[in-house]
A tleap script that builds the chain and sets N, CA, C and O, in Angstrom:
source leaprc.protein.ff14SB
mol = sequence {
  NMET ASN ASP THR SER TYR HIE HIE PRO ARG
  TYR GLY ALA LEU ASN PHE LEU VAL ARG TYR
  GLY ASP TRP VAL ALA CYS ALA ALA GLY LEU
  LEU PRO ALA VAL ALA GLY VAL VAL ALA TRP
  ALA ALA GLY LEU THR VAL ALA TYR ALA ALA
  ALA GLY ILE VAL GLY GLY ALA PHE LEU TYR
  LEU VAL MET ARG SER TYR VAL GLU LEU VAL
  ARG VAL ILE VAL ASP MET LEU LEU PRO CLYS
}
set mol.1.N position { 7.625 17.800 158.012 }
set mol.1.CA position { 8.040 18.864 157.047 }
set mol.1.C position { 8.468 18.160 155.710 }
set mol.1.O position { 9.062 17.083 155.657 }
set mol.2.N position { 8.159 18.771 154.855 }
set mol.2.CA position { 8.207 17.711 153.134 }
set mol.2.C position { 9.588 17.711 153.204 }
set mol.2.O position { 10.173 18.671 153.704 }
set mol.3.N position { 10.146 16.814 152.792 }
set mol.3.CA position { 11.361 16.551 152.206 }
set mol.3.C position { 12.261 17.593 151.322 }
set mol.3.O position { 13.430 17.896 151.564 }
set mol.4.N position { 11.303 18.161 150.040 }
set mol.4.CA position { 11.496 18.602 148.967 }
set mol.4.C position { 11.397 19.992 149.065 }
set mol.4.O position { 11.236 20.806 148.156 }
set mol.5.N position { 11.564 20.262 150.843 }
set mol.5.CA position { 11.266 22.054 150.874 }
set mol.5.C position { 12.493 22.085 151.865 }
set mol.5.O position { 12.322 23.003 152.667 }
set mol.6.N position { 14.041 21.188 152.161 }
set mol.6.CA position { 15.040 21.063 153.039 }
set mol.6.C position { 16.182 20.992 151.703 }
set mol.6.O position { 16.187 20.478 150.584 }
set mol.7.N position { 17.132 21.830 152.536 }
set mol.7.CA position { 17.886 21.340 151.163 }
set mol.7.C position { 19.299 22.301 151.292 }
set mol.7.O position { 19.376 23.527 151.204 }
set mol.8.N position { 20.417 21.277 151.539 }
set mol.8.CA position { 21.670 21.773 152.242 }
set mol.8.C position { 22.425 22.685 152.273 }
set mol.8.O position { 22.316 23.427 151.296 }
set mol.9.N position { 23.243 22.992 153.065 }
set mol.9.CA position { 24.245 24.379 153.361 }
set mol.9.C position { 25.158 23.701 152.131 }
set mol.9.O position { 25.335 22.586 151.641 }
set mol.10.N position { 25.858 25.759 151.846 }
set mol.10.CA position { 26.476 25.430 150.790 }
set mol.10.C position { 27.901 25.125 151.083 }
set mol.10.O position { 28.671 24.248 150.694 }
set mol.11.N position { 28.047 26.574 152.250 }
set mol.11.CA position { 29.694 26.496 152.695 }
set mol.11.C position { 30.711 26.063 151.877 }
set mol.11.O position { 31.479 25.126 151.658 }
set mol.12.N position { 30.227 27.648 151.366 }
set mol.12.CA position { 31.200 28.240 150.080 }
set mol.12.C position { 32.635 28.895 151.257 }
set mol.12.O position { 33.431 29.736 150.840 }
set mol.13.N position { 32.683 28.550 152.120 }
set mol.13.CA position { 34.670 29.486 152.260 }
set mol.13.C position { 35.003 28.275 152.936 }
set mol.13.O position { 36.184 28.336 153.275 }
set mol.14.N position { 34.498 27.256 153.261 }
set mol.14.CA position { 35.204 25.987 153.832 }
set mol.14.C position { 35.361 25.265 152.445 }
set mol.14.O position { 36.549 24.965 152.323 }
set mol.15.N position { 34.243 24.659 150.773 }
set mol.15.CA position { 34.421 24.651 150.194 }
set mol.15.C position { 35.833 25.507 148.890 }
set mol.15.O position { 36.439 25.037 147.927 }
set mol.16.N position { 35.838 26.565 149.396 }
set mol.16.CA position { 36.775 27.755 148.433 }
set mol.16.C position { 37.870 26.416 148.829 }
set mol.16.O position { 38.309 25.522 148.106 }
set mol.17.N position { 38.167 26.811 150.804 }
set mol.17.CA position { 39.366 26.275 151.199 }
set mol.17.C position { 39.806 24.479 150.674 }
set mol.17.O position { 40.862 23.955 150.318 }
set mol.18.N position { 38.606 24.046 150.834 }
set mol.18.CA position { 39.297 23.096 149.934 }
set mol.18.C position { 40.258 23.003 148.554 }
set mol.18.O position { 41.305 22.361 148.471 }
set mol.19.N position { 39.698 23.724 147.605 }
set mol.19.CA position { 39.772 23.811 146.680 }
set mol.19.C position { 41.099 24.378 146.786 }
set mol.19.O position { 42.159 23.879 146.408 }
set mol.20.N position { 40.837 25.804 147.513 }
set mol.20.CA position { 42.035 26.323 146.626 }
set mol.20.C position { 42.992 27.288 147.733 }
set mol.20.O position { 43.543 28.384 147.636 }
set mol.21.N position { 42.846 26.049 149.042 }
set mol.21.CA position { 43.459 26.402 150.277 }
set mol.21.C position { 45.518 27.099 150.093 }
set mol.21.O position { 46.212 28.061 150.423 }
set mol.22.N position { 45.673 25.138 148.992 }
set mol.22.CA position { 47.184 25.515 148.757 }
set mol.22.C position { 47.978 26.751 148.326 }
set mol.22.O position { 49.103 27.128 148.653 }
set mol.23.N position { 46.885 27.377 147.331 }
set mol.23.CA position { 47.252 28.858 146.774 }
set mol.23.C position { 46.703 29.780 147.620 }
set mol.23.O position { 46.909 30.959 147.332 }
set mol.24.N position { 46.118 29.560 148.498 }
set mol.24.CA position { 45.941 30.790 149.965 }
set mol.24.C position { 47.042 30.821 151.127 }
set mol.24.O position { 47.583 31.869 151.479 }
set mol.25.N position { 47.377 29.318 151.801 }
set mol.25.CA position { 48.363 29.750 151.852 }
set mol.25.C position { 49.352 30.090 151.204 }
set mol.25.O position { 49.610 31.255 151.509 }
set mol.26.N position { 49.914 29.784 150.615 }
set mol.26.CA position { 51.401 30.051 149.819 }
set mol.26.C position { 50.866 31.900 149.549 }
set mol.26.O position { 51.728 32.722 149.238 }
set mol.27.N position { 49.986 32.151 149.652 }
set mol.27.CA position { 49.639 34.341 148.650 }
set mol.27.C position { 49.960 34.391 150.204 }
set mol.27.O position { 50.881 35.189 150.378 }
set mol.28.N position { 49.503 33.787 151.472 }
set mol.28.CA position { 49.302 34.196 152.981 }
set mol.28.C position { 50.623 34.220 153.198 }
set mol.28.O position { 51.081 35.279 153.627 }
set mol.29.N position { 51.838 32.728 152.886 }
set mol.29.CA position { 53.445 33.390 152.943 }
set mol.29.C position { 53.972 34.020 152.541 }
set mol.29.O position { 54.966 34.344 153.191 }
set mol.30.N position { 53.765 34.696 151.193 }
set mol.30.CA position { 55.000 35.888 150.796 }
set mol.30.C position { 53.959 37.106 150.538 }
set mol.30.O position { 54.274 38.026 149.783 }
set mol.31.N position { 52.781 37.072 151.157 }
set mol.31.CA position { 52.694 38.921 150.908 }
set mol.31.C position { 53.870 39.169 151.702 }
set mol.31.O position { 54.760 39.865 151.213 }
set mol.32.N position { 54.051 38.470 153.400 }
set mol.32.CA position { 54.652 39.750 154.553 }
set mol.32.C position { 56.160 39.309 153.979 }
set mol.32.O position { 57.061 40.145 154.038 }
set mol.33.N position { 56.350 38.337 153.572 }
set mol.33.CA position { 58.053 38.309 152.735 }
set mol.33.C position { 58.183 39.398 152.593 }
set mol.33.O position { 58.711 40.227 153.334 }
set mol.34.N position { 57.396 39.577 150.972 }
set mol.34.CA position { 58.085 40.513 150.523 }
set mol.34.C position { 57.432 41.405 150.451 }
set mol.34.O position { 57.296 41.702 149.264 }
set mol.35.N position { 56.613 42.419 151.452 }
set mol.35.CA position { 56.226 43.417 152.168 }
set mol.35.C position { 57.880 44.442 152.604 }
set mol.35.O position { 58.350 45.557 152.378 }
set mol.36.N position { 58.387 42.705 153.608 }
set mol.36.CA position { 60.258 43.007 154.175 }
set mol.36.C position { 61.264 43.661 152.827 }
set mol.36.O position { 62.060 44.598 152.881 }
set mol.37.N position { 60.829 42.637 151.432 }
set mol.37.CA position { 62.161 43.205 151.226 }
set mol.37.C position { 61.491 44.241 151.016 }
set mol.37.O position { 61.706 45.235 151.710 }
set mol.38.N position { 60.580 44.255 150.073 }
set mol.38.CA position { 60.058 45.553 149.155 }
set mol.38.C position { 59.800 46.862 150.633 }
set mol.38.O position { 59.077 47.795 150.285 }
set mol.39.N position { 60.207 46.927 151.803 }
set mol.39.CA position { 60.139 48.168 152.540 }
set mol.39.C position { 61.970 47.672 152.651 }
set mol.39.O position { 62.564 48.726 152.422 }
set mol.40.N position { 62.893 46.699 152.865 }
set mol.40.CA position { 64.600 46.938 152.668 }
set mol.40.C position { 64.984 47.944 151.734 }
set mol.40.O position { 65.754 48.879 151.949 }
set mol.41.N position { 64.090 47.542 150.167 }
set mol.41.CA position { 64.975 47.669 148.987 }
set mol.41.C position { 64.437 49.023 149.470 }
set mol.41.O position { 65.532 49.586 149.476 }
set mol.42.N position { 63.781 49.754 149.784 }
set mol.42.CA position { 62.918 51.274 149.734 }
set mol.42.C position { 63.340 52.118 150.859 }
set mol.42.O position { 62.745 53.128 151.235 }
set mol.43.N position { 64.603 51.541 151.459 }
set mol.43.CA position { 65.881 52.367 152.525 }
set mol.43.C position { 65.712 51.892 153.741 }
set mol.43.O position { 66.537 52.088 154.633 }
set mol.44.N position { 64.149 50.925 153.970 }
set mol.44.CA position { 64.929 50.828 155.466 }
set mol.44.C position { 65.664 49.626 155.537 }
set mol.44.O position { 66.037 49.002 154.543 }
set mol.45.N position { 65.956 49.163 157.180 }
set mol.45.CA position { 67.029 48.153 157.829 }
set mol.45.C position { 66.680 47.141 156.750 }
set mol.45.O position { 65.813 47.160 155.877 }
set mol.46.N position { 67.794 46.082 157.133 }
set mol.46.CA position { 67.105 45.146 156.486 }
set mol.46.C position { 66.807 43.978 157.377 }
set mol.46.O position { 66.901 42.795 157.049 }
set mol.47.N position { 66.349 44.563 158.826 }
set mol.47.CA position { 65.220 43.094 159.160 }
set mol.47.C position { 64.671 43.103 159.365 }
set mol.47.O position { 64.146 42.383 160.214 }
set mol.48.N position { 63.902 44.668 158.258 }
set mol.48.CA position { 62.230 44.028 157.707 }
set mol.48.C position { 62.151 43.224 156.514 }
set mol.48.O position { 61.273 42.373 156.375 }
set mol.49.N position { 62.769 43.389 155.908 }
set mol.49.CA position { 62.813 41.657 155.296 }
set mol.49.C position { 63.192 39.961 156.042 }
set mol.49.O position { 62.768 38.806 156.000 }
set mol.50.N position { 64.313 40.813 156.727 }
set mol.50.CA position { 64.363 38.920 157.607 }
set mol.50.C position { 63.037 39.008 159.145 }
set mol.50.O position { 63.075 38.165 160.041 }
set mol.51.N position { 62.072 40.083 159.130 }
set mol.51.CA position { 61.006 39.884 159.682 }
set mol.51.C position { 59.986 39.221 158.932 }
set mol.51.O position { 59.147 38.354 159.180 }
set mol.52.N position { 60.274 39.809 158.068 }
set mol.52.CA position { 59.334 39.190 156.129 }
set mol.52.C position { 58.757 38.269 156.009 }
set mol.52.O position { 57.597 37.936 155.764 }
set mol.53.N position { 60.326 37.529 156.345 }
set mol.53.CA position { 60.572 36.247 155.627 }
set mol.53.C position { 60.127 35.623 156.698 }
set mol.53.O position { 59.022 35.081 156.702 }
set mol.54.N position { 61.062 35.625 157.901 }
set mol.54.CA position { 60.107 34.179 158.881 }
set mol.54.C position { 58.500 34.324 159.440 }
set mol.54.O position { 57.780 33.377 159.755 }
set mol.55.N position { 58.073 36.031 159.483 }
set mol.55.CA position { 56.552 36.208 159.888 }
set mol.55.C position { 56.322 35.191 158.498 }
set mol.55.O position { 57.324 34.478 158.547 }
set mol.56.N position { 55.773 34.894 157.666 }
set mol.56.CA position { 55.641 34.398 155.958 }
set mol.56.C position { 56.314 33.052 156.165 }
set mol.56.O position { 55.512 32.118 156.175 }
set mol.57.N position { 57.338 32.787 156.300 }
set mol.57.CA position { 57.179 31.258 156.638 }
set mol.57.C position { 56.295 30.987 158.075 }
set mol.57.O position { 55.307 30.265 157.933 }
set mol.58.N position { 56.523 31.416 159.205 }
set mol.58.CA position { 55.272 30.907 159.841 }
set mol.58.C position { 53.595 31.423 159.456 }
set mol.58.O position { 52.683 30.610 159.610 }
set mol.59.N position { 53.402 32.374 159.117 }
set mol.59.CA position { 52.350 32.412 158.511 }
set mol.59.C position { 51.368 31.071 157.480 }
set mol.59.O position { 50.434 30.276 157.381 }
set mol.60.N position { 52.433 31.647 156.988 }
set mol.60.CA position { 52.559 30.138 155.780 }
set mol.60.C position { 52.354 28.317 155.968 }
set mol.60.O position { 51.656 27.592 155.259 }
set mol.61.N position { 53.319 27.861 157.309 }
set mol.61.CA position { 52.523 26.735 158.269 }
set mol.61.C position { 51.777 27.366 159.113 }
set mol.61.O position { 52.434 27.194 160.140 }
set mol.62.N position { 50.554 28.190 159.526 }
set mol.62.CA position { 49.694 28.258 160.206 }
set mol.62.C position { 48.634 27.658 159.521 }
set mol.62.O position { 48.118 26.552 159.684 }
set mol.63.N position { 48.284 28.935 158.393 }
set mol.63.CA position { 47.793 28.722 157.182 }
set mol.63.C position { 47.888 27.249 156.273 }
set mol.63.O position { 46.962 27.208 155.464 }
set mol.64.N position { 48.450 26.487 156.235 }
set mol.64.CA position { 48.930 25.345 155.306 }
set mol.64.C position { 47.926 24.661 156.398 }
set mol.64.O position { 46.804 24.377 155.980 }
set mol.65.N position { 48.208 24.396 157.648 }
set mol.65.CA position { 47.746 23.114 158.838 }
set mol.65.C position { 45.930 23.912 158.841 }
set mol.65.O position { 45.075 23.057 159.074 }
set mol.66.N position { 45.538 24.900 158.687 }
set mol.66.CA position { 44.605 24.903 158.982 }
set mol.66.C position { 43.728 24.220 158.110 }
set mol.66.O position { 42.702 23.605 158.400 }
set mol.67.N position { 44.371 24.441 156.761 }
set mol.67.CA position { 44.090 24.440 155.346 }
set mol.67.C position { 43.781 23.111 155.337 }
set mol.67.O position { 42.736 22.774 154.780 }
set mol.68.N position { 44.695 22.041 155.997 }
set mol.68.CA position { 44.482 20.352 155.804 }
set mol.68.C position { 43.592 20.465 157.344 }
set mol.68.O position { 43.917 19.554 158.106 }
set mol.69.N position { 43.090 20.919 157.617 }
set mol.69.CA position { 42.250 21.480 159.603 }
set mol.69.C position { 41.490 20.754 158.482 }
set mol.69.O position { 41.607 19.565 158.182 }
set mol.70.N position { 40.533 21.855 157.803 }
set mol.70.CA position { 39.706 21.943 157.048 }
set mol.70.C position { 38.699 20.756 156.138 }
set mol.70.O position { 37.668 20.098 156.276 }
set mol.71.N position { 39.889 21.036 155.052 }
set mol.71.CA position { 39.581 19.469 154.674 }
set mol.71.C position { 39.689 17.803 155.042 }
set mol.71.O position { 39.682 16.951 154.154 }
set mol.72.N position { 39.808 17.427 156.741 }
set mol.72.CA position { 39.721 16.725 156.935 }
set mol.72.C position { 38.426 16.698 157.327 }
set mol.72.O position { 37.605 15.846 156.988 }
set mol.73.N position { 38.169 17.951 158.290 }
set mol.73.CA position { 36.807 17.877 158.949 }
set mol.73.C position { 35.619 18.402 157.347 }
set mol.73.O position { 34.457 18.000 157.403 }
set mol.74.N position { 35.955 19.062 156.369 }
set mol.74.CA position { 35.124 18.265 155.427 }
set mol.74.C position { 35.368 17.227 155.434 }
set mol.74.O position { 35.680 16.806 156.548 }
set mol.75.N position { 35.380 16.522 154.643 }
set mol.75.CA position { 36.377 14.822 154.623 }
set mol.75.C position { 35.280 13.447 155.455 }
set mol.75.O position { 34.941 12.284 155.231 }
set mol.76.N position { 35.091 14.410 156.381 }
set mol.76.CA position { 34.732 13.998 157.530 }
set mol.76.C position { 33.303 13.811 157.757 }
set mol.76.O position { 32.494 12.907 157.549 }
set mol.77.N position { 33.274 15.051 158.286 }
set mol.77.CA position { 31.843 15.867 158.795 }
set mol.77.C position { 30.075 16.267 157.462 }
set mol.77.O position { 28.895 16.004 157.697 }
set mol.78.N position { 30.546 16.782 156.501 }
set mol.78.CA position { 29.684 17.254 155.222 }
set mol.78.C position { 29.184 16.179 154.208 }
set mol.78.O position { 29.898 15.428 153.543 }
set mol.79.N position { 27.726 16.253 154.216 }
set mol.79.CA position { 27.729 15.405 153.379 }
set mol.79.C position { 28.026 15.000 152.305 }
set mol.79.O position { 26.988 15.415 151.788 }
set mol.80.N position { 28.718 14.384 151.202 }
set mol.80.CA position { 29.267 14.533 149.974 }
set mol.80.C position { 27.890 14.105 148.711 }
set mol.80.O position { 28.121 14.159 147.503 }
savepdb mol mol.pdb
quit
């Protein structure tokens, strides 16, 4: 095989998460919290706001750990 015909894959999703992962984790955590507060403001019980805030905090933690895991994998395994 000719070396010039080989190209490295780009891994667009991984590069996106490495670059913007902090923002993605923040957005993922804020969306359920905002939805819960909006549901409460629309006349539903305060339980919706509480569940949205707790769910948002958990989702932020999960997304943040995922982003950090992706950064470690990219740093160790992908060619520079």
